[in-house]
C-alpha positions as CSV (number, residue, x, y, z in Angstrom):
1,M,82.9,28.7,111.1
2,S,80.9,31.0,108.8
3,N,77.5,29.9,107.4
4,A,79.1,29.7,103.9
5,D,82.0,27.7,105.3
6,Q,79.4,25.3,107.1
7,I,77.3,24.8,103.9
8,I,80.5,24.0,101.9
9,K,81.6,21.5,104.4
10,Y,78.4,19.7,104.2
11,I,78.3,19.7,100.4
12,T,81.9,18.5,100.3
13,D,81.4,15.9,103.0
14,E,78.0,14.6,102.2
15,I,77.1,15.3,98.5
16,L,80.3,15.6,96.5
17,E,81.4,12.2,94.9
18,D,84.6,13.5,93.5
19,E,87.0,14.1,96.3
20,D,89.1,16.3,94.1
21,Q,86.3,18.7,93.3
22,V,86.4,22.0,94.9
23,I,83.6,24.5,95.4
24,D,83.4,28.0,96.7
25,E,80.5,30.5,97.3
26,Q,80.1,31.3,93.7
27,T,80.1,27.8,92.2
28,S,77.0,27.0,90.3
29,L,75.8,23.8,92.0
30,F,73.2,22.8,89.6
31,D,74.9,23.7,86.3
32,G,78.1,22.2,87.6
33,G,76.4,18.9,88.3
34,V,77.1,18.9,92.2
35,L,73.4,19.0,92.9
36,D,70.6,16.8,91.5
37,S,67.1,16.4,92.8
38,L,67.9,13.6,95.4
39,N,70.7,15.3,97.1
40,L,68.9,18.8,97.1
41,V,66.4,17.3,99.5
42,T,69.1,16.3,101.9
43,L,70.6,19.9,101.4
44,I,67.4,21.4,102.3
45,S,66.9,19.4,105.3
46,F,70.4,20.4,106.4
47,L,69.7,24.1,106.0
48,E,66.4,23.8,107.8
49,D,68.0,22.0,110.6
50,T,71.0,24.1,110.9
51,H,69.5,27.5,110.6
52,K,66.0,26.7,112.1
53,I,64.0,27.7,109.1
54,K,61.3,26.1,106.9
55,I,61.8,26.1,103.3
56,K,58.5,26.1,101.1
57,S,58.4,24.3,97.8
58,S,57.9,27.6,96.1
59,E,61.2,28.8,97.5
60,V,63.3,26.0,95.9
61,T,64.6,27.8,93.1
62,L,67.9,28.6,91.2
63,E,67.7,32.1,92.6
64,N,67.9,30.8,96.2
65,L,69.8,27.5,96.0
66,N,72.1,27.5,92.9
67,T,75.3,28.8,94.7
68,V,76.2,29.0,98.4
69,S,76.2,32.7,98.1
70,N,72.6,32.6,97.0
71,M,71.9,30.1,100.0
72,I,73.3,32.6,102.5
73,N,71.3,35.5,101.0
74,F,68.2,33.4,101.1
75,I,68.8,32.3,104.7
76,D,69.5,35.8,105.8
77,K,66.2,37.1,104.2
78,K,64.3,34.1,105.9
79,L,65.8,35.0,109.4
80,A,65.2,38.8,109.0
């Protein structure tokens, strides 16, 4: 399973309340109402645990976390 698929599965299984809602790598998670401040915290914990990274509060931005694609790019930069 790719990193993107793993993140999408986590969001779908743990965060989405509407079982019929589908997200992909380009879905705007904040503008689309998928993420709010509470479930963002759980998502950050998931990303940190899964990828063995530490996300600083200054890195919690739309640029880094608004889409799964942005998350993958951010994680790749953190791991480089």
